[in-house]
N, C-alpha and C positions, 0 to 999 in steps of 0.2 A: 306714171306717166300720162295716164287719163285725168287724173286729178290735177297735175300742172297745166294741161290743156284746158280743163275746165276754166280754172282760175285765170288763165290767161285771157279766154274768151270773155267770162265776164267782166273782167277789168278793162276789157277793151269795148265791149259792146253795152256793158250795164248802165252805169250813171248817166256816160254822156248822151246815149241814146243814138248811137251809131249803130247803122246797119250795113251789113255786107252787101256790096253791090249798089249802095244808095250812093248819097253826096259824098259820104266820107270815106270809111276803110273798104278797100276793094277787097274781093275775093282772092286775087293775085298776092296782094299786100299781105292779107292774113296768114295765106299760107307760107310766105317769106318769113313772117315772124315766127311760126311754128316751127318751119324749117331750120332757122339759125337757132331756136332754142334747143332743138333736137340733134344737132350738128354735133359729132364726134370730132375733139379736137387732140391731134397726135404731135409730138415733137419726135423728128428723126435724130439720133445722136450717133455721129460718124457717117460721113457723106460722101467719102472717096471712091470706095470699092463697093462692097456689098450695099452700103447705105444708098446706092443709087437705085437699087432694085426694092428698098423699101419705100423710097419716095415714090417712086412709080405704083409700087403695089398698093399701099395705103392711099395715095392719091386718087388712085382709079376705084376706091371703094365708093359706094352710094352716102351721101351727105357724111364725108369724112373731109376734114381740112388740115391740112400739113401747115399747122401754125407757126413751127419753129423747126430751124435746121441749126444744129449744134456741132462744130467742128473748130478744133484748136488752130488749123491751118486757114488763115485769113484769105488767101488768094482761092482755095478751093470752096470755101464757104461763100466767097462772094459770087464764083461763079454758078454755083448751085441755086443759090437764092436768086440770082437774075435768071435763069433757066425755068425756074418755077414762076417766078412772077409774069414772065413773057408768055407762057401757057394760058395764063388766066385761069378762071374758074374760081372753085372754093379756097384754093390756096392762093391766091394772088397777091394777099397781103402778107406772106410769110414772112418771118423775120430771123435773121441770122446772129447767133450767139456763139462766144467760146465756151461758156461754162456752163454745164448742165444746170448748176444749182440754181442758176438764174428762172430756167423754164419750171423746175419744181416748185417754186416760189409763186407761180402763176395759177391762182385757184381756178381759173378757165380752162386749163390743160387736163384732159382726162386720162392721157397716156404717155409714155414714151416709147421708142424703139430704139434699140441698143444694136449698133454696127461698127463698134469701136475696136481697138485690139483687146485681146482676151483679157488681158489682167484689169481692165475696167468693168467686165461684164458682172459680176456679182455685185460689187460696189453699187453700180446703178441699180440693180434691180432693190438692193437693200434701201437705197436713198430714195427711189421710187415708191417702195412700200410704206416707210415713214412719211412722205407726202401724200399717201392715199391715192395714188397714180396707179394705174395698170401698166404692165411692162411686155413688150415683146423684146427677147434677149436672144442675139445670135448665138451660135455653137461656138465653142462650148460654153456652158451657161457659167462656169466656173474656171477660174486658172489654177486652182488648188484644192484639195478635197474639204479643207476649215471653212475657206470663205463659200463655198458650196452650201455647205450646212448652215452657216448663219444666211445666206439668202434664203433657203428655205424656211428656215425659223420667221425671217422677215415677212415673206410671202403668206405664211399661214396665220402669222398674228395679226395683221393687218387685214387678211381677207381679200388681197388683190387679184387679179388674174395674172399669172405669169404664162406665156407661151414660149417655148423653146424652138428655136429657128432651126428644126430638122424637120425639112419640109415633106419628109416621107411619112410622118404621122398624118398628113391631110393627104395622102395620095391613097386612091381607093384600092388599088393594086397590091399596094404591100399590106393594106390593112385585110386584105382577103387571105393572103399567104399566111399572115399571123393568125389570124382566126382559125383557119383549117390546122396549122400546126398546135395550137394550144387546146383545139377539140378534140386531136387525138387521131385525125384523118389518116396520118401517116405512120401511127403508134408513137412510141416513145421517141423523143428527141435524144440524141446524144449530145451534138454539137452543133451549135449556133455560130457559123462563121463569117465574118465581116471582111473586105476587102477592100482597100483603098490603093489601087495601083493605077495610078496615072502619071504620065511624063511629065517630068520638071527638068529645070537646068539648074546648074550650080549659079552662085551668086557672087562669086570672085570675094574680092578684099577692097573695103574702103576705107580710108584714114579717118581718124577721129577729127571732127570739125566743129566750130560752133555753130548752133541751130540756125537756119535763116532767119531773118527778120520777121517772114510772116508766118513762122510756128511758134506759137505759145508752148515752149518746151516744157514747162512744168506741167500743163495741162496734158499734154500729150502723153507723159510719162505717168502722171497721176499717181497710183499705187506703186507702181514698178518701180524697184531700186537700181537705177542704172548710172553708171559714172560718167559716160562719153555720149555724144551724140556721133553718130556716123548714118552715110544715106542707106544702109543696109538696114535700119530700123524704120524709119520713116519713107514710103508710106505701105508697102507689104512684106517687105523679106522680116519683118519682127517676127513673122511667123515660126522661123528656124532658129529664134533666140529664147532660151529658157524663161528668162527672166519677164517675158512679154508674152511669148507663144507657147505652144505645147507640141509643135511638129504636126506632121502628118496626119498621126494617129489621131489626135484630138482637133485636128483641123477638117479637111475632107473627111477624114474617118470618122468624125463623132456621127455623121449622119447613119454609117453604116454601124458603128458601134450600137447607136439606139435601136435599130433595127432588130440587131443580135440580140440585145438584151430584153426587148419588146417580146421577142417569140419564145424566151424562156418559160417555163410552167408558172402558173398563177400562183401555186404554192410559195415560190420564193421570189414574187414580185416584191419591190422595195427591200431586197436584201442585197447584200454585197458578196463577192466571191470569198472563198476560204483562203485561197493562196492564187499567187501569180507568178508568171516568170516570162521573161523576154529576152531576146537575142536578136542582134543586128550590127550596124554600122551606118558610117557616112562614107559610102565608099566612091571612089574616081574624082570627086570635084576638089577636094583639096580647098576648100573655101572659109568663108567666115562663119557659115552656118554651124549651130551646136548640134541639133536634132539628128536622128536616123534619117536616112533615106530608102534605107533596107531594114526591115524589121519582121520578125514573128514572134508572137506572144500568144499566152495561154492563160486562161483563167478559169478555176475551178470552182463550183457552187456545192452547197452544203448536200443536196439533193444527186449530186453526181453529174449533172450537166455541165458542159464546158462551152467557154467561147474563146474561138480562136481568131486571130487578126494577123493580115498581112498588110505591110506597106511596101511599096516596090515602086521608086520614083525616078531612077536613073534610066535616060533613054539609050535604045540601042537599035540596030538593024533587025525588025521582027519583033519589035516590043509590042506584047499583048496588054491593051489597057482593060482593067477589071477593077470596076468600082461598081460593087454589088453584093450581095449577101447569098450564102448557100446554108442548107442544112442537112445534117446526116442522122439517119435514123438506127434505131436498135437493130432491124430485119436487116439492114444493109440498103436499103433504099434510100435515095437523096432527092431535095429538092434543089437543083441547079438554074440558077437564074429563070426562078418560076415554073420550071418543066420538071416533072417526076420523072426520075431514073430508077428502073426496078433492078433489085438486085436477088437472083436466085429464084424469081417469080414473084417477089415482093409485090402487093398491089394497096393503093389506097384503101380506107376503110369507108363503108358505108355508116356515118356516125352522123350525129346530130349537131349541127354548127352553130356555135355561140358567138356572134359578131363583137368584134372589139367596138367599144365607143368610139365615134368619129363625128365631129362638127362639120357639117358641109361649109364649103365657101372658099376652099382651097386653104394656103398657108395664111395670108394676110384676111381675107374674109373671115374665116373661121375665128381668129382673133378677135376680131371687132364685134362679132356675134355673140363670143364669150362675154366681152367686156359690157355689151349692151346689156346682157342679161345679169350682168353682176355676179356671174356663176365659174368661180374657177376650176370646177371640174368640166365644164365645157372646153377646155383649151384643147389642142391637140398636141400634146406633149406637155404637161404642168412642170411646175417648178420640182416637184418630187419626182417624177420621171427624168428629168433633167440631171437633178443631183446623182441619181443612182446610174444612168448610163455614163455620165461624164466621170464619176468616180472610177467607172472600171478601167477609162482610158488612163487616168492620172495613176491608178495603181501600176498597170504595165508599163507606162514611162518611168516609173521609180525603181522598178526592177531594172530597167536599162540603164538608168542614170548611176545605178550602185554596181553597174556591171564591172568585169575584169576582162581584159584583153587577152584573149587566145588566139594561136593560131589559126587561119582561115582554111576548114576543111569539115568533112561530113562528121568529125567526131565531136567538134563544138556543140552540135545540138542533141544533148542527150537528155531524154523526156522519160527515162526510167520505163515503165512496162505500158506507155501510152503510144502503141503503133501507129493512128492516126495523126498524132502530134509530130512524130518523126516522119512520117509520109508527107505532111505539108511542108515540114521544115524542109525536107530536100530538094521538092521544088523550088524553092527560093534560092537554096544554095546551088543547084544545077543552072539556074537562070543567072545567077551573080557570077558564077564562074565561066558559063559557054557563052552567054549573052553579053554580060557586061564586062568579062574580060578580068574578073577579079582572079589574080594568080593565086594556086593553091600553096599554103604554108609561107606566103610571101606577103600577105596583108594579114589582117587582124579581124577577127568579131569580137564585139562587146557582148561576153555573155553575162547576163543579171542573174542573180541568186533566185531560188525560190523564196517568196516572201509569204508569210501568213499573216491573215487580216482579221481582226476581231471586228465582226462588223456592227454590233450593238454600239462599243465604244467608239468605234472608227479610229481605231489605232492598230500599229502591227505588233505583232507577237513573236516569241521564238528568236531564231537566229536573225540578225541583222537589223531587228526591230529599233534598234537606238539611232542608226543613220537613217533609216527608213523614215521613222517618225519626224525626223527633223526636215524633211520635205513634205510633210502634210500641210504645212502653212508656210506660205512664203514671205519673206521681210517686206515691210511696207514703210513707205513713208508716211510719216506722222500726220502730214494734213488730210491723209485719204486714208487712216487707218478704219476698221471695222470692229463693232462692238462683238462681243461674246452671244453666242445662240439666245442666252436666257437674257440678255439685257438689251435686245436688238427692239 
């Protein structure tokens, strides 16, 4: 950067004999040239929902220009472009395009941010890497296990900064909890528990219709193989469709899954669980959605640690919202919503705390800092972190998707000799029965099988392996196919 500034300064001031503050170039003009040269230019892809936060978040950073907005819906795109131009400032000349490939061809663009449907996320990381652009990608960073592996290979091969949109990686409070846990302040952790329990409503049924004229349906679908358009796809309820979304577990739940994974012992960092199981259902709503609105899942790791996860979306009188993480320790102590709860006199230990790495600047500022330093390790949640925490959710969803219907009762939740898992399942069961009004033996649970996973090879083994491995990679439209990890 210093060399570039020296070169510019010499070019401007040298041969022509122009002096700053004299009759030629003013100090203000010189500063303007340097500022434009140092400016970081980003394109925001997907501007309807979460993309609005990206526009505001990146647009509010020092010397960052939102140069493009990308969306296949021409009406939404036009509205966002006009709003940004009216605000003035560095982004006042923003351009709107439907296809991200036009942006990636622009050598003046430094990065893209991705707030599209999930089925686009990994492909945009891959394309960005191949175009030597940095990438901020919303959660989850992958729609399936295989494409996550390819995105990771691309990020590593081309050396770009990838930051996963799990904001808790940029929050000091969560970093402090994780630092304490990993340093042994509370003793050995047994269970890292994530909860994504927030009230939602059913989505009803929408008929198949031709896509509206303002929507480029081919670009909206992208990689996803979808036979028909209906209004429960564009623009939000795609979350509850397996071809495009991943359900609440890897929607809101990605944040809590990532924290749960983050807190595991360092010795098993960047490893996958050895087996998983999920149980749940889509109760009460009787709608077009496919993913569960009630779920409990367990993942077991090679060192004996476990991750539990709860989803509970059906609203009812007295509903308790729980979007958080909790941690259970070997001596019975617990960390509940940041507060230590003693068991039989258990106490925190006086140990040296090893702080986890965290780049300051918040979610968006930390990404810009990492990009300007051209240092992927500075990302608060890089592509490797993203691949492993997202895969944790994909594995749980795979167990659910292979599940069988059994009568809705307490016997459905059999977790062998795991009393903690049974206790947590029974909490959800009681809420479904007494709060949501799901009738005993007159409704069905979907009970997934225990699935064994070979983390090195990233495929399932043992019972149910054949059908589970079929779900590792989604079918893809040929125009939006991806390479192999080795050929990326």
